BAGU-21702 format. One record per residue (C-alpha): residue number from 0; x, y, z. Coordinates in steps of 0.1 Angstrom, whole numbers, plus 5000, padded with zeros to 4 digits. Layout:
% BAGU-21702
<rose NUM; <X; Y; Z>>
...
This chain:
% BAGU-21702
<rose 0; <5000; 5000; 5000>>
<rose 1; <5014; 5034; 4990>>
<rose 2; <4989; 5052; 5013>>
<rose 3; <4997; 5058; 5049>>
<rose 4; <4980; 5035; 5074>>
<rose 5; <4992; 5044; 5109>>
<rose 6; <4983; 5010; 5123>>
<rose 7; <5004; 4993; 5096>>
<rose 8; <5032; 5018; 5092>>
<rose 9; <5054; 5004; 5065>>
<rose 10; <5080; 5031; 5056>>
<rose 11; <5114; 5015; 5060>>
<rose 12; <5146; 5032; 5072>>
<rose 13; <5173; 5006; 5067>>
<rose 14; <5200; 5010; 5093>>
<rose 15; <5181; 5039; 5110>>
<rose 16; <5161; 5028; 5140>>
<rose 17; <5158; 5063; 5153>>
<rose 18; <5137; 5075; 5123>>
<rose 19; <5114; 5045; 5127>>
<rose 20; <5111; 5052; 5164>>
<rose 21; <5102; 5089; 5157>>
<rose 22; <5073; 5079; 5134>>
<rose 23; <5060; 5051; 5156>>
<rose 24; <5061; 5072; 5188>>
<rose 25; <5043; 5100; 5170>>
<rose 26; <5016; 5077; 5158>>
<rose 27; <5013; 5062; 5193>>
<rose 28; <5009; 5097; 5208>>
<rose 29; <4980; 5106; 5186>>
<rose 30; <4963; 5072; 5188>>
<rose 31; <4964; 5073; 5226>>
<rose 32; <4951; 5108; 5225>>
<rose 33; <4922; 5096; 5204>>
<rose 34; <4899; 5111; 5179>>
<rose 35; <4875; 5124; 5206>>
<rose 36; <4902; 5145; 5224>>
<rose 37; <4917; 5157; 5191>>
<rose 38; <4883; 5169; 5180>>
<rose 39; <4875; 5185; 5214>>
<rose 40; <4907; 5204; 5214>>
<rose 41; <4901; 5215; 5178>>
<rose 42; <4866; 5227; 5186>>
<rose 43; <4877; 5245; 5218>>
<rose 44; <4908; 5260; 5201>>
<rose 45; <4931; 5245; 5227>>
<rose 46; <4968; 5254; 5222>>
<rose 47; <4985; 5221; 5215>>
<rose 48; <5009; 5222; 5245>>
<rose 49; <5006; 5184; 5250>>
<rose 50; <5020; 5178; 5215>>
<rose 51; <5048; 5203; 5220>>
<rose 52; <5057; 5188; 5253>>
<rose 53; <5057; 5153; 5236>>
<rose 54; <5080; 5165; 5208>>
<rose 55; <5103; 5183; 5232>>
<rose 56; <5106; 5152; 5255>>
<rose 57; <5114; 5130; 5225>>
<rose 58; <5137; 5155; 5207>>
<rose 59; <5116; 5152; 5175>>
<rose 60; <5121; 5186; 5160>>
<rose 61; <5157; 5186; 5172>>
<rose 62; <5166; 5153; 5154>>
<rose 63; <5145; 5160; 5123>>
<rose 64; <5154; 5197; 5117>>
<rose 65; <5191; 5201; 5128>>
<rose 66; <5216; 5197; 5099>>
<rose 67; <5242; 5172; 5109>>
<rose 68; <5270; 5198; 5110>>
<rose 69; <5253; 5214; 5140>>
<rose 70; <5239; 5182; 5155>>
<rose 71; <5239; 5178; 5193>>
<rose 72; <5230; 5141; 5189>>
<rose 73; <5240; 5113; 5165>>
<rose 74; <5206; 5110; 5149>>
<rose 75; <5201; 5146; 5139>>
<rose 76; <5201; 5156; 5102>>
<rose 77; <5179; 5175; 5077>>
<rose 78; <5167; 5145; 5057>>
<rose 79; <5138; 5153; 5034>>
<rose 80; <5128; 5116; 5031>>
<rose 81; <5118; 5113; 5067>>
<rose 82; <5106; 5150; 5069>>
<rose 83; <5080; 5140; 5042>>
<rose 84; <5069; 5110; 5063>>
<rose 85; <5066; 5132; 5095>>
<rose 86; <5046; 5158; 5075>>
<rose 87; <5021; 5132; 5064>>
<rose 88; <5016; 5117; 5098>>
<rose 89; <5011; 5150; 5116>>
<rose 90; <4985; 5162; 5090>>
<rose 91; <4968; 5128; 5091>>
<rose 92; <4958; 5136; 5127>>
<rose 93; <4953; 5173; 5125>>
<rose 94; <4965; 5203; 5105>>
<rose 95; <4972; 5222; 5136>>
<rose 96; <4999; 5198; 5147>>
<rose 97; <5015; 5200; 5112>>
<rose 98; <5013; 5238; 5112>>
<rose 99; <5034; 5243; 5143>>
<rose 100; <5060; 5221; 5127>>
<rose 101; <5057; 5237; 5093>>
<rose 102; <5062; 5273; 5106>>
<rose 103; <5092; 5261; 5127>>
<rose 104; <5107; 5249; 5094>>
<rose 105; <5102; 5283; 5079>>
<rose 106; <5116; 5300; 5109>>
<rose 107; <5147; 5278; 5107>>
<rose 108; <5154; 5285; 5071>>
<rose 109; <5171; 5319; 5075>>
<rose 110; <5189; 5307; 5105>>
<rose 111; <5205; 5276; 5088>>
<rose 112; <5211; 5297; 5056>>
<rose 113; <5230; 5323; 5076>>
<rose 114; <5268; 5328; 5079>>
<rose 115; <5263; 5335; 5116>>
<rose 116; <5279; 5305; 5131>>
<rose 117; <5272; 5316; 5167>>
<rose 118; <5235; 5319; 5160>>
<rose 119; <5234; 5285; 5143>>
<rose 120; <5249; 5268; 5173>>
<rose 121; <5224; 5287; 5195>>
<rose 122; <5196; 5274; 5172>>
<rose 123; <5208; 5238; 5176>>
<rose 124; <5207; 5241; 5214>>
<rose 125; <5172; 5257; 5213>>
<rose 126; <5160; 5229; 5192>>
<rose 127; <5175; 5204; 5216>>
<rose 128; <5157; 5222; 5244>>
<rose 129; <5124; 5217; 5226>>
<rose 130; <5120; 5251; 5211>>
<rose 131; <5097; 5261; 5182>>
<rose 132; <5104; 5288; 5156>>
<rose 133; <5087; 5314; 5136>>
<rose 134; <5092; 5332; 5102>>
<rose 135; <5086; 5369; 5104>>
<rose 136; <5081; 5378; 5068>>
<rose 137; <5045; 5390; 5060>>
<rose 138; <5030; 5423; 5070>>
<rose 139; <4994; 5433; 5074>>
<rose 140; <4994; 5460; 5047>>
<rose 141; <5017; 5442; 5022>>
<rose 142; <5013; 5405; 5027>>
<rose 143; <5044; 5387; 5013>>
<rose 144; <5054; 5417; 4991>>
<rose 145; <5090; 5419; 5002>>
<rose 146; <5097; 5450; 4983>>
<rose 147; <5073; 5470; 5005>>
<rose 148; <5083; 5457; 5039>>
<rose 149; <5082; 5484; 5066>>
<rose 150; <5100; 5466; 5094>>
<rose 151; <5131; 5488; 5100>>
<rose 152; <5165; 5482; 5116>>
<rose 153; <5182; 5514; 5126>>
<rose 154; <5220; 5514; 5132>>
<rose 155; <5232; 5531; 5164>>
<rose 156; <5269; 5525; 5159>>
<rose 157; <5292; 5501; 5176>>
<rose 158; <5274; 5471; 5162>>
<rose 159; <5241; 5480; 5179>>
<rose 160; <5207; 5485; 5163>>
<rose 161; <5171; 5491; 5171>>
<rose 162; <5142; 5473; 5154>>
<rose 163; <5108; 5488; 5149>>
<rose 164; <5078; 5476; 5129>>
<rose 165; <5050; 5450; 5127>>
<rose 166; <5046; 5416; 5113>>
<rose 167; <5014; 5398; 5106>>
<rose 168; <5002; 5362; 5101>>
<rose 169; <5032; 5347; 5119>>
<rose 170; <5026; 5312; 5131>>
<rose 171; <5042; 5302; 5165>>
<rose 172; <5046; 5340; 5172>>
<rose 173; <5034; 5335; 5207>>
<rose 174; <5060; 5309; 5218>>
<rose 175; <5089; 5309; 5193>>
<rose 176; <5123; 5306; 5208>>
<rose 177; <5135; 5327; 5178>>
<rose 178; <5116; 5346; 5152>>
<rose 179; <5135; 5351; 5120>>
<rose 180; <5125; 5386; 5110>>
<rose 181; <5128; 5403; 5076>>
<rose 182; <5131; 5440; 5072>>
<rose 183; <5151; 5469; 5057>>
<rose 184; <5180; 5489; 5071>>
<rose 185; <5167; 5524; 5080>>
<rose 186; <5197; 5542; 5065>>
<rose 187; <5204; 5523; 5033>>
<rose 188; <5172; 5505; 5025>>
<rose 189; <5191; 5472; 5022>>
<rose 190; <5173; 5440; 5031>>
<rose 191; <5181; 5423; 5064>>
<rose 192; <5172; 5392; 5084>>
<rose 193; <5176; 5392; 5121>>
<rose 194; <5165; 5370; 5150>>
<rose 195; <5143; 5381; 5179>>
<rose 196; <5129; 5363; 5209>>
<rose 197; <5091; 5362; 5215>>
<rose 198; <5098; 5366; 5252>>
<rose 199; <5118; 5398; 5251>>
<rose 200; <5103; 5430; 5265>>
<rose 201; <5107; 5448; 5231>>
<rose 202; <5085; 5421; 5215>>
<rose 203; <5048; 5430; 5217>>
<rose 204; <5025; 5401; 5210>>
<rose 205; <4995; 5420; 5196>>
<rose 206; <4970; 5393; 5190>>
<rose 207; <4961; 5360; 5174>>
<rose 208; <4947; 5369; 5140>>
<rose 209; <4929; 5335; 5134>>
<rose 210; <4902; 5315; 5152>>
<rose 211; <4919; 5281; 5156>>
<rose 212; <4942; 5261; 5178>>
<rose 213; <4971; 5277; 5161>>
<rose 214; <4985; 5310; 5173>>
<rose 215; <4990; 5331; 5141>>
<rose 216; <5004; 5362; 5155>>
<rose 217; <5005; 5399; 5148>>
<rose 218; <5036; 5412; 5166>>
<rose 219; <5053; 5445; 5170>>
<rose 220; <5089; 5453; 5177>>
<rose 221; <5093; 5485; 5197>>
<rose 222; <5129; 5497; 5199>>
<rose 223; <5139; 5461; 5201>>
<rose 224; <5177; 5460; 5207>>
<rose 225; <5196; 5441; 5181>>
<rose 226; <5234; 5434; 5180>>
<rose 227; <5257; 5420; 5153>>
<rose 228; <5252; 5385; 5168>>
<rose 229; <5215; 5387; 5161>>
<rose 230; <5219; 5395; 5124>>
<rose 231; <5215; 5366; 5100>>
<rose 232; <5220; 5381; 5066>>
<rose 233; <5220; 5414; 5047>>
<rose 234; <5214; 5427; 5012>>
<rose 235; <5210; 5402; 4984>>
<rose 236; <5217; 5374; 5008>>
<rose 237; <5187; 5383; 5030>>
<rose 238; <5165; 5385; 4999>>
<rose 239; <5176; 5351; 4987>>
<rose 240; <5172; 5336; 5022>>
<rose 241; <5135; 5347; 5022>>
<rose 242; <5127; 5331; 4988>>
<rose 243; <5149; 5300; 4994>>
<rose 244; <5132; 5294; 5027>>
<rose 245; <5099; 5294; 5010>>
<rose 246; <5113; 5270; 4985>>
<rose 247; <5121; 5246; 5014>>
<rose 248; <5089; 5252; 5033>>
<rose 249; <5062; 5253; 5007>>
<rose 250; <5070; 5217; 4996>>
<rose 251; <5055; 5205; 5029>>
<rose 252; <5020; 5218; 5021>>
<rose 253; <5015; 5191; 4995>>
<rose 254; <5024; 5165; 5021>>
<rose 255; <4999; 5180; 5045>>
<rose 256; <4972; 5176; 5019>>
<rose 257; <4982; 5140; 5014>>
<rose 258; <4979; 5132; 5051>>
<rose 259; <4945; 5149; 5054>>
<rose 260; <4930; 5132; 5023>>
<rose 261; <4943; 5098; 5034>>
<rose 262; <4925; 5100; 5067>>
<rose 263; <4894; 5114; 5051>>
<rose 264; <4894; 5086; 5025>>
<rose 265; <4894; 5059; 5052>>
<rose 266; <4865; 5075; 5070>>
<rose 267; <4845; 5081; 5038>>
<rose 268; <4849; 5046; 5024>>
<rose 269; <4840; 5030; 5058>>
<rose 270; <4808; 5052; 5060>>
<rose 271; <4797; 5044; 5025>>
<rose 272; <4804; 5006; 5029>>
<rose 273; <4784; 5005; 5062>>
<rose 274; <4754; 5024; 5050>>
<rose 275; <4723; 5008; 5033>>
<rose 276; <4699; 5029; 5012>>
<rose 277; <4670; 5015; 4992>>
<rose 278; <4681; 4980; 5001>>
<rose 279; <4716; 4984; 4987>>
<rose 280; <4750; 4992; 5003>>
<rose 281; <4760; 5027; 4992>>
<rose 282; <4792; 5013; 4977>>
<rose 283; <4771; 4993; 4953>>
<rose 284; <4758; 5024; 4935>>
<rose 285; <4778; 5030; 4903>>
<rose 286; <4782; 5067; 4908>>
<rose 287; <4796; 5062; 4943>>
<rose 288; <4821; 5037; 4930>>
<rose 289; <4832; 5062; 4904>>
<rose 290; <4836; 5090; 4929>>
<rose 291; <4856; 5069; 4953>>
<rose 292; <4878; 5054; 4926>>
<rose 293; <4885; 5089; 4912>>
<rose 294; <4894; 5101; 4948>>
<rose 295; <4916; 5071; 4954>>
<rose 296; <4934; 5075; 4920>>
<rose 297; <4940; 5112; 4926>>
<rose 298; <4953; 5106; 4961>>
<rose 299; <4977; 5080; 4949>>
<rose 300; <4989; 5103; 4922>>
<rose 301; <4994; 5131; 4947>>
<rose 302; <5017; 5109; 4968>>
<rose 303; <5036; 5094; 4938>>
<rose 304; <5043; 5129; 4925>>
<rose 305; <5054; 5143; 4958>>
<rose 306; <5076; 5113; 4965>>
<rose 307; <5094; 5117; 4931>>
<rose 308; <5097; 5155; 4936>>
<rose 309; <5115; 5149; 4969>>
<rose 310; <5141; 5128; 4950>>
<rose 311; <5148; 5159; 4929>>
<rose 312; <5150; 5181; 4959>>
<rose 313; <5175; 5158; 4976>>
<rose 314; <5196; 5155; 4945>>
<rose 315; <5197; 5192; 4937>>
<rose 316; <5228; 5212; 4931>>
<rose 317; <5239; 5244; 4915>>
<rose 318; <5241; 5224; 4882>>
<rose 319; <5207; 5207; 4887>>
<rose 320; <5179; 5230; 4897>>
<rose 321; <5150; 5210; 4883>>
<rose 322; <5135; 5209; 4917>>
<rose 323; <5125; 5245; 4913>>
<rose 324; <5097; 5233; 4889>>
<rose 325; <5087; 5202; 4908>>
<rose 326; <5088; 5218; 4943>>
<rose 327; <5062; 5245; 4936>>
<rose 328; <5041; 5219; 4919>>
<rose 329; <5039; 5199; 4951>>
<rose 330; <5027; 5231; 4968>>
<rose 331; <5003; 5242; 4940>>
<rose 332; <4992; 5211; 4921>>
<rose 333; <4991; 5185; 4950>>
<rose 334; <4972; 5209; 4973>>
<rose 335; <4946; 5217; 4947>>
<rose 336; <4942; 5180; 4939>>
<rose 337; <4937; 5176; 4976>>
<rose 338; <4907; 5199; 4974>>
<rose 339; <4894; 5178; 4945>>
<rose 340; <4898; 5146; 4965>>
<rose 341; <4878; 5160; 4995>>
<rose 342; <4851; 5173; 4971>>
<rose 343; <4847; 5138; 4957>>
<rose 344; <4846; 5122; 4991>>
<rose 345; <4821; 5148; 5004>>
<rose 346; <4798; 5140; 4975>>
<rose 347; <4798; 5104; 4988>>
<rose 348; <4793; 5111; 5025>>
<rose 349; <4771; 5142; 5021>>
<rose 350; <4757; 5155; 5054>>
<rose 351; <4780; 5132; 5073>>
<rose 352; <4808; 5155; 5064>>
<rose 353; <4795; 5182; 5087>>
<rose 354; <4792; 5161; 5118>>
<rose 355; <4814; 5173; 5147>>
<rose 356; <4826; 5139; 5159>>
<rose 357; <4842; 5129; 5126>>
<rose 358; <4877; 5137; 5113>>
<rose 359; <4861; 5147; 5079>>
<rose 360; <4846; 5179; 5093>>
<rose 361; <4882; 5191; 5100>>
<rose 362; <4895; 5178; 5067>>
<rose 363; <4868; 5197; 5047>>
<rose 364; <4877; 5229; 5064>>
<rose 365; <4915; 5226; 5065>>
<rose 366; <4921; 5213; 5030>>
<rose 367; <4911; 5247; 5017>>
<rose 368; <4939; 5265; 5035>>
<rose 369; <4969; 5247; 5019>>
<rose 370; <4967; 5261; 4984>>
<rose 371; <4965; 5296; 4999>>
<rose 372; <4996; 5294; 5021>>
<rose 373; <5033; 5301; 5013>>
<rose 374; <5023; 5319; 4981>>
<rose 375; <4989; 5314; 4964>>
<rose 376; <4983; 5290; 4935>>
<rose 377; <4985; 5320; 4912>>
<rose 378; <5019; 5331; 4925>>
<rose 379; <5033; 5296; 4921>>
<rose 380; <5018; 5292; 4886>>
<rose 381; <5034; 5325; 4876>>
<rose 382; <5067; 5310; 4887>>
<rose 383; <5061; 5276; 4869>>
<rose 384; <5053; 5292; 4836>>
<rose 385; <5088; 5306; 4833>>
<rose 386; <5101; 5270; 4829>>
<rose 387; <5077; 5261; 4800>>
<rose 388; <5099; 5269; 4770>>
<rose 389; <5130; 5250; 4781>>
<rose 390; <5109; 5221; 4794>>
<rose 391; <5092; 5215; 4760>>
<rose 392; <5118; 5226; 4735>>
<rose 393; <5153; 5228; 4751>>
<rose 394; <5160; 5197; 4771>>
<rose 395; <5195; 5189; 4785>>
<rose 396; <5212; 5157; 4796>>
<rose 397; <5212; 5148; 4833>>
<rose 398; <5221; 5117; 4853>>
<rose 399; <5191; 5096; 4862>>
<rose 400; <5178; 5104; 4897>>
<rose 401; <5172; 5073; 4918>>
<rose 402; <5148; 5070; 4947>>
<rose 403; <5164; 5091; 4975>>
<rose 404; <5156; 5073; 5008>>
<rose 405; <5192; 5072; 5019>>
<rose 406; <5204; 5086; 5052>>
<rose 407; <5218; 5119; 5038>>
<rose 408; <5219; 5154; 5051>>
<rose 409; <5202; 5177; 5025>>
<rose 410; <5225; 5206; 5032>>
<rose 411; <5222; 5221; 4996>>
<rose 412; <5188; 5234; 5007>>
<rose 413; <5206; 5259; 5029>>
<rose 414; <5230; 5270; 5002>>
<rose 415; <5207; 5272; 4971>>
<rose 416; <5223; 5305; 4960>>
<rose 417; <5208; 5333; 4940>>
<rose 418; <5171; 5331; 4933>>
<rose 419; <5173; 5347; 4898>>
<rose 420; <5177; 5332; 4864>>
<rose 421; <5148; 5308; 4866>>
<rose 422; <5141; 5310; 4828>>
<rose 423; <5175; 5295; 4821>>
<rose 424; <5169; 5263; 4841>>
<rose 425; <5169; 5232; 4819>>
<rose 426; <5152; 5198; 4823>>
<rose 427; <5157; 5163; 4809>>
<rose 428; <5135; 5152; 4780>>
<rose 429; <5101; 5144; 4794>>
<rose 430; <5097; 5118; 4766>>
<rose 431; <5121; 5096; 4784>>
<rose 432; <5093; 5089; 4809>>
<rose 433; <5064; 5089; 4784>>
<rose 434; <5080; 5072; 4754>>
<rose 435; <5083; 5036; 4767>>
<rose 436; <5047; 5036; 4781>>
<rose 437; <5021; 5021; 4758>>
<rose 438; <4991; 5020; 4782>>
<rose 439; <4960; 5032; 4764>>
<rose 440; <4952; 5062; 4785>>
<rose 441; <4988; 5073; 4786>>
<rose 442; <4989; 5071; 4748>>
<rose 443; <4959; 5094; 4746>>
<rose 444; <4976; 5117; 4770>>
<rose 445; <5007; 5118; 4748>>
<rose 446; <4986; 5128; 4719>>
<rose 447; <4972; 5157; 4739>>
<rose 448; <5007; 5168; 4748>>
<rose 449; <5017; 5169; 4711>>
<rose 450; <4988; 5192; 4704>>
<rose 451; <4998; 5215; 4732>>
<rose 452; <5033; 5216; 4718>>
<rose 453; <5018; 5225; 4684>>
<rose 454; <4998; 5253; 4700>>
<rose 455; <5029; 5267; 4717>>
<rose 456; <5048; 5267; 4683>>
<rose 457; <5021; 5275; 4658>>
<rose 458; <4998; 5297; 4679>>
<rose 459; <5018; 5309; 4709>>
<rose 460; <5003; 5335; 4733>>
<rose 461; <5000; 5369; 4718>>
<rose 462; <5016; 5400; 4734>>
<rose 463; <4983; 5408; 4751>>
<rose 464; <4978; 5372; 4763>>
<rose 465; <5013; 5372; 4778>>
<rose 466; <5002; 5400; 4800>>
<rose 467; <4969; 5383; 4809>>
<rose 468; <4974; 5362; 4840>>
<rose 469; <4940; 5346; 4836>>
<rose 470; <4950; 5332; 4802>>
<rose 471; <4984; 5322; 4814>>
<rose 472; <4971; 5304; 4844>>
<rose 473; <4950; 5281; 4823>>
<rose 474; <4979; 5275; 4799>>
<rose 475; <5000; 5268; 4829>>
<rose 476; <4975; 5241; 4841>>
<rose 477; <4980; 5222; 4809>>
<rose 478; <5018; 5225; 4813>>
<rose 479; <5018; 5213; 4849>>
<rose 480; <4997; 5182; 4839>>
<rose 481; <5025; 5172; 4816>>
<rose 482; <5052; 5175; 4843>>
<rose 483; <5028; 5158; 4868>>
<rose 484; <5023; 5128; 4845>>
<rose 485; <5061; 5126; 4838>>
<rose 486; <5070; 5121; 4875>>
<rose 487; <5041; 5097; 4880>>
<rose 488; <5055; 5075; 4852>>
<rose 489; <5091; 5078; 4866>>
<rose 490; <5078; 5065; 4899>>
<rose 491; <5057; 5036; 4885>>
<rose 492; <5086; 5011; 4884>>
<rose 493; <5102; 5025; 4916>>
<rose 494; <5070; 5017; 4937>>
<rose 495; <5058; 4989; 4916>>
<rose 496; <5025; 5006; 4906>>
<rose 497; <5004; 4982; 4886>>
<rose 498; <4992; 4991; 4851>>
<rose 499; <4956; 4990; 4861>>
<rose 500; <4961; 5017; 4888>>
<rose 501; <4982; 5038; 4865>>
<rose 502; <4955; 5036; 4838>>
<rose 503; <4930; 5048; 4863>>
<rose 504; <4953; 5077; 4871>>
<rose 505; <4957; 5087; 4835>>
<rose 506; <4919; 5083; 4830>>
<rose 507; <4914; 5114; 4851>>
<rose 508; <4946; 5130; 4837>>
<rose 509; <4930; 5128; 4801>>
<rose 510; <4898; 5143; 4814>>
<rose 511; <4916; 5171; 4833>>
<rose 512; <4936; 5180; 4802>>
<rose 513; <4904; 5182; 4782>>
<rose 514; <4888; 5204; 4808>>
<rose 515; <4916; 5229; 4808>>
<rose 516; <4918; 5229; 4770>>
<rose 517; <4881; 5238; 4769>>
<rose 518; <4887; 5266; 4794>>
<rose 519; <4915; 5279; 4772>>
<rose 520; <4892; 5277; 4742>>
<rose 521; <4866; 5298; 4760>>
<rose 522; <4890; 5326; 4770>>
<rose 523; <4879; 5360; 4756>>
<rose 524; <4912; 5366; 4739>>
<rose 525; <4917; 5331; 4724>>
<rose 526; <4924; 5333; 4687>>
<rose 527; <4907; 5311; 4660>>
<rose 528; <4939; 5291; 4655>>
<rose 529; <4943; 5285; 4693>>
<rose 530; <4906; 5276; 4696>>
<rose 531; <4910; 5250; 4668>>
<rose 532; <4940; 5234; 4685>>
<rose 533; <4922; 5234; 4719>>
<rose 534; <4894; 5214; 4703>>
<rose 535; <4920; 5189; 4691>>
<rose 536; <4930; 5184; 4727>>
<rose 537; <4896; 5173; 4738>>
<rose 538; <4897; 5136; 4743>>
<rose 539; <4879; 5109; 4761>>
<rose 540; <4898; 5082; 4781>>
<rose 541; <4895; 5046; 4772>>
<rose 542; <4865; 5029; 4787>>
<rose 543; <4875; 4996; 4803>>
<rose 544; <4849; 4983; 4827>>
<rose 545; <4869; 4952; 4836>>
<rose 546; <4899; 4973; 4846>>
<rose 547; <4876; 4997; 4866>>
<rose 548; <4862; 4967; 4886>>
<rose 549; <4897; 4953; 4893>>
<rose 550; <4908; 4987; 4906>>
<rose 551; <4877; 4990; 4927>>
<rose 552; <4880; 4956; 4943>>
<rose 553; <4918; 4954; 4947>>
<rose 554; <4925; 4990; 4958>>
<rose 555; <4895; 5011; 4967>>
<rose 556; <4871; 4987; 4984>>
<rose 557; <4900; 4971; 5000>>
<rose 558; <4904; 5001; 5023>>
<rose 559; <4871; 4993; 5041>>
<rose 560; <4880; 4987; 5077>>
<rose 561; <4918; 4991; 5070>>
<rose 562; <4921; 5020; 5094>>
<rose 563; <4899; 5034; 5121>>
<rose 564; <4912; 5058; 5146>>
<rose 565; <4910; 5051; 5183>>
<rose 566; <4882; 5070; 5199>>
């Protein structure tokens, strides 16, 4: 089973008992806490002190989030393979638990990317002591518009400074051991990152801006004293640290969607299988089988893609930056697919999805947040589109990337370098993944890709369309489907995904491609030549009722009773 089942946790860590221990202890903590208490804490907006105490006592964040160079224990390293696993487990039980971990990752980014060795040693000790962290980037009036930041650092001379300004929407801002804060120098206007403590007198915790278990803070710095030892980076380095930290952190949002959807799937299938309407089990209705099979196939695809994208992240270098396409796709594409999965499941369980005692009620609410955090879907799509010309028409040769489950420290993530020049990044030929596959629906999908390439060559976006973000977003959706399918096919042999299941995945991929092609056709500015080519992209997947029944019985219906959370 590729999907997480906490009661049959099967991720292997050869030669690494500590990682296995971390995952199993975390599962045990939540199963002992039980669904009832998790739901009660969610509804009463209880700060998750019990989870933070558990992680501190078991050194979870310390071992998982300390690069080995600064490790205070033999098991500490920044290992994306096990970070993905931990992401999934936390979100499986509740997004709030994942969130405090996620914003700690963001807060740690500028610290580990800094040249300030004294601060990095301090950070390692604070992690060892159970500390959590925060990322002071956004501001109320400017959001994540870094150009407009009003947080100011005024030099006083002798290596002393005073910080003044406000930050908004800052997770963990109430308890963070260190808050990595982005601002500008008052004299030069240069960008700067510096670290502050949430417990200092110059740190004013204004309020929690959301109504949830999380504390998403507005905070103000009022003549907060800063010394050279508190400064993390300046100028271009500070700018790059902000964007590169988001590169590291936004990847986790897709994994949160995977965890949420997996738990919701178990609950929805169990409910449908156990309910009898008009003398038939709900799972005997054809439309219910279609909805659940679609949800299952989309969820498996989400995980297969995210797993393969992590291989590229772990193998990244200054010469190989392909991860900068796949990484935002995990944030953008996987999270929006998560919304689609929950929508499909909700159509199955209907009113049951509102009931306060079920996990699904939390899932339906929280799944909406993930596409909107660490840069909206629109922002990430605008980034992705820059890669489209080289992806389709200017491939390069790269060594084949294996599955990266090895016990490595992913230190390149903290020395990614300049964030410019994205349009020059090259990729390997996507046909290496598509070419050998002769599955019927994959073959149809390949035909759709060829028409898309024809459109880009024969009827490319006009000057006006290139300035129309609405037009480009839809074109970008078609592009991302191609890269999505590529990584799915690359992962098929690695995870032994059977052809029947892959065909079910490409069944919805063909339909999605047709849907976005029709949307592009319907744009106000689409030209007659573009419209004609869009119509050529409209295709129907192969109908194979025997294959559908095999997938239903072997994969989807097999989840009945596979996991039920302790009450």
